[in-house]
C-alpha positions in Angstrom: -10.1 -6.8 30.0 -7.9 -6.9 26.9 -6.8 -3.8 25.0 -8.0 -3.8 21.5 -6.7 -0.9 19.4 -8.8 0.8 16.8 -8.1 -0.5 13.3 -5.5 1.6 11.4 -4.1 1.0 8.0 -0.6 2.2 6.9 -0.1 2.2 3.2 3.2 1.9 1.2 5.6 4.8 1.1 5.7 7.4 -1.7 8.6 5.8 -3.5 6.5 2.6 -4.1 3.7 4.8 -5.6 6.0 6.5 -8.1 5.9 3.8 -10.9 2.0 3.6 -10.7 1.7 7.4 -10.8 4.0 7.5 -13.8 2.0 4.8 -15.5 -1.3 6.7 -14.9 0.3 9.9 -16.3 1.4 7.9 -19.4 -2.1 6.5 -19.9 -3.6 10.0 -19.5 -1.2 11.3 -22.1 -2.2 8.6 -24.5 -5.9 9.3 -24.0 -5.4 13.0 -24.5 -3.3 12.4 -27.7 -6.0 10.1 -29.1 -8.7 12.6 -28.3 -6.7 15.4 -29.9 -6.0 13.3 -32.9 -9.6 12.5 -33.5 -10.6 16.2 -33.1 -7.7 17.6 -35.2 -8.3 18.6 -38.8 -8.0 16.1 -41.7 -4.5 16.0 -43.1 -2.7 16.9 -39.9 0.0 14.7 -38.7 -1.7 13.7 -35.5 -5.0 12.9 -37.3 -3.2 10.8 -39.9 -1.4 8.9 -37.1 -4.4 8.3 -34.8 -7.3 7.9 -37.2 -6.1 7.2 -40.8 -3.3 4.6 -39.9 -5.7 2.5 -37.8 -6.4 0.3 -40.8 -2.8 -1.0 -41.0 -2.4 -1.6 -37.2 -3.0 -4.7 -35.2 -4.8 -2.7 -32.6 -6.3 0.8 -33.0 -5.0 3.8 -31.1 -8.3 4.1 -29.3 -8.2 0.5 -28.1 -4.6 0.9 -27.1 -5.4 4.0 -25.0 -8.3 2.2 -23.3 -6.2 -0.9 -22.5 -3.4 1.4 -21.2 -5.9 3.3 -18.9 -7.4 0.1 -17.5 -4.0 -1.4 -16.8 -2.9 1.9 -15.1 -5.9 1.8 -12.8 -5.0 -1.9 -12.0 -1.5 -0.8 -11.2 -2.7 1.8 -8.8 -5.0 -0.7 -7.1 -2.2 -3.3 -6.9 0.1 -0.8 -5.2 -2.7 0.1 -2.8 -2.9 -3.5 -1.6 0.5 -3.2 0.1 1.1 -2.1 3.7 0.5 -2.9 7.3 -2.8 -2.9 9.2 -3.2 -2.9 12.9 -6.4 -4.7 13.9 -8.0 -5.4 17.3 -6.7 -9.0 17.2 -3.3 -8.4 15.7 -1.0 -7.1 13.0 -1.7 -7.7 9.3 1.0 -7.6 6.7 0.0 -7.1 3.1 2.1 -7.4 0.0 1.7 -8.4 -3.6 3.6 -11.5 -4.5 2.5 -12.5 -8.0 0.9 -10.5 -10.8 -2.5 -10.2 -9.2 -2.5 -12.2 -6.0 -1.9 -10.3 -2.7 -0.2 -12.0 0.2 -1.7 -11.4 3.6 0.0 -12.6 6.8 -1.7 -12.1 10.1 0.0 -12.2 13.5 -2.1 -12.1 16.7 -0.9 -10.1 19.6 -0.4 -13.2 21.7 2.1 -14.5 19.1 4.3 -11.5 19.4 7.0 -11.9 22.1 8.9 -8.6 21.5 8.9 -5.6 19.2 12.3 -4.5 17.8 12.3 -0.8 16.9 16.0 0.0 17.4 16.9 0.2 13.7 15.7 3.4 12.0 12.9 2.8 9.5 12.6 -0.9 10.4 10.0 -2.7 12.5 10.7 -6.3 13.5 8.3 -8.6 15.3 9.8 -11.5 17.3 7.3 -14.3 17.4 6.7 -16.9 20.1 8.3 -19.6 18.0 11.6 -17.8 17.7 11.1 -16.5 14.2 11.3 -12.8 13.2 9.1 -10.9 10.8 10.2 -7.6 9.3 7.2 -5.4 8.5 7.4 -3.5 5.2 8.1 0.2 5.1 5.0 2.4 5.3 4.0 6.0 4.4 3.8 7.2 8.0 6.4 5.2 9.8 6.3 7.4 13.0 2.5 6.9 13.4 3.0 3.1 13.0 5.7 3.2 15.8 3.5 5.1 18.1 0.5 2.8 17.5 2.6 -0.3 18.1 4.1 1.1 21.2 0.7 1.9 22.6 -0.4 -1.7 22.0 2.8 -3.1 23.5 2.4 -0.9 26.6 -1.2 -2.0 27.1 -0.5 -5.7 26.4 2.9 -5.9 28.3 4.8 -6.8 25.1 8.5 -5.9 25.6 9.8 -3.3 23.2 13.5 -2.9 22.3 14.3 0.6 21.1 11.1 2.3 22.2 10.8 6.0 22.1 8.5 6.2 25.0 4.8 6.8 24.5 3.3 9.5 26.7 -0.3 8.5 26.1 -1.7 5.5 27.9 -4.7 4.1 26.1 -8.1 5.3 27.4 -10.1 2.9 29.6 -13.1 3.0 27.2 -10.8 1.5 24.5 -10.7 -1.7 26.6 -12.9 -4.6 25.5 -14.6 -6.3 28.5 -14.9 -9.5 26.5 
């Protein structure tokens, strides 16, 4: 019987979310300003800038606000692609490498020779071929450490710098296959 942990996802930390959040706030501000400009009385500065000056612009204020909102949503989705996922068969590392394409690296539990948890905020996997993989920082780092230690305890993977997990995985979490 092999221990298969329940699937858990660990997203990026708050600092990684800040640029996307600021971008969404900027897009929301642009949409509000365009809506206020269209609703404002004729002759007001905001109405002149948003509605009357559209004829001389390359792109209208409304189109600009819509494009800004769509790209802000894409930025939030792109940031959400990052993180670490623990699966039944191994660890999955997700990051965004190019503009749109996510990078996914999977490591099976059998490939992991040792977990290195002795440096604060850093999780390193030593693989069977001698290479090392540093997992990215995640939102709830302590929960990731506990989940990794449980798997290491159940699968007899050595852990360097372990905190000591009090909970041994339940027998019903074992897969008879």
